[in-house]
N, C-alpha and C positions, 0 to 999 in steps of 0.2 A: 502493499499499500503505499510505504515511503518513496517507493521508486516511482510510482504513478503520481504524487502528489507532486514529486519535484518536475516529474516531464512536462505536467502540466500548469506549473506555475500556482497550484494551491497548498504548498507546503507551509507558506507563512501565517494559512487561514486555519490549516486543519491538523492537528495534533494528534500523531498514532503511534502507539505503544504495544509492545505484545509481552504476555504473560502467561504462562501456563497453570494449569489449576494442580499440578503435583512439583513435588519438589525434585524430581529426579534429575535434573540437569543445572539447578540452580548455580549460576556463577560461571555456565561455561558456554563459549561461541556457540556458533550456529553450528549443525551438523554437515562435515564436509561434505558429503555426498549431497547434502541440500544447497550448498553453499556452492559448489559444482553445477548442478542443474540450474543454478539462479544464474551464475556466471555465464552458462552456454546463452544465454536469452539477454545478457548485458545487463544484469540486474547484481548488485552488492551488497550481501548479506552484513550486516553488524551488528553490534553489542553482545550483551550478556545474558542469558536464562535467568528469567527471574518468575517466583509464585504470584499469582493475582492475590491480593487483599481487597480487605473489605472498602479501604482506601479508594481502590480503584474503580468499585460502584459508586460511590459518592463523586468522584472527580471527573469521569469519561462519560458522555453523553450517552456512547454506545457501547455495550460490551457483547463482543462476536463469539462464539464459541464454533470449534472446529467439528465437532461430534454430538451427538446426543448425550455421550458420558461426560463431555465437558459441559455441555450446558444444563446438565442437572447438579453439575459440582457447582457450578456459580449460581445456579439457583439457591441451593443450600448456603451458601456462601454469604446469601441475605437474608439472614436470620430474622429480620423484622420484615421481609416482603417489601421494600418499599422503594425498590429498583428493579422490580422483575421485569416492568415494560422496556427495559433499558436492555436486555441481554436477550440475543437473537442469536442463531445459526448463519454462520458466513455464507452457506452454500443457498440463503433465501435470496442472494443478492445477484445470482448467475443466471446470465441471460443465452447464452450458449450451451452449457453443460446442464444437464439434467440429474447430478449427483443430488443427494439430501446431505451430504455428510462429506467432509474432505475426510478421503481415507488414509490410513498410518503407512508411511512408505518405508519405513523404520525396517522391517523384516525382508523386504524384495531386493530387488536389484535398482539399477539405474534408470530404468523408464519409469518405475513409480515417482521418482522422484521428479523428474519431466512432468506427470502427468500432474502431480500434485500443484506446481509452477503455474501450469497452464490456466488450471482448475481456480487458484486464487487469483491469477489475474484478472480471470474472468470476474469472478465476485468482486474483486478490488472496482472496477471500472461499472459494473451495475451499481456498488455501495456509494461511489462517486458520485455517478449520476442523480443517485438519490439524495445524496448531501446537496449537491447544488439545486435539485428541484424545491427543497426545502427552505434552503435559503432563498429562493424566489418567492415561494408563496410566503414567505414571513414578512 
C-alpha cells in the first residue's frame, strides 16, 4: 500500500502501517521470499514486524485483516466493541481477484509469494479508490 501511495502522490495524506495479530516475527524484517517477489515487481519492502495493539484500533481509521483468523483476532482485541466497524478483510477491496482471504504463502514455493503480491496490489488499488471516493463524498 505504501508503494501505491507513493506512486499516486497520496503518501503525504494517507498513513499506512502493518502489524500482525501474533508475536511470531516481532522485530524481524520482511520475509526474504516476500521481499524478492515484491522487488521483482518494483516494490521495496522495509520495516520490522510488530504485533497489533489496542492503540492501533483507536489510532487508525481502518484495520484490515488478511484472513478470517486475523479478522477474529482483531475483533477480540477490541474488548469494548467500540471499533468493530473499522475492522474489514483486505480482499473486500479486490476488483480483479475473487479471493475472500489472502492465502499464506510461507509453506509453498515462490509462485505463492508472487500471487500474494498481485492479490494485494489489486486490493490496495481498490482500497485507495474507496478512500479517494470517501474524501470526495465528505
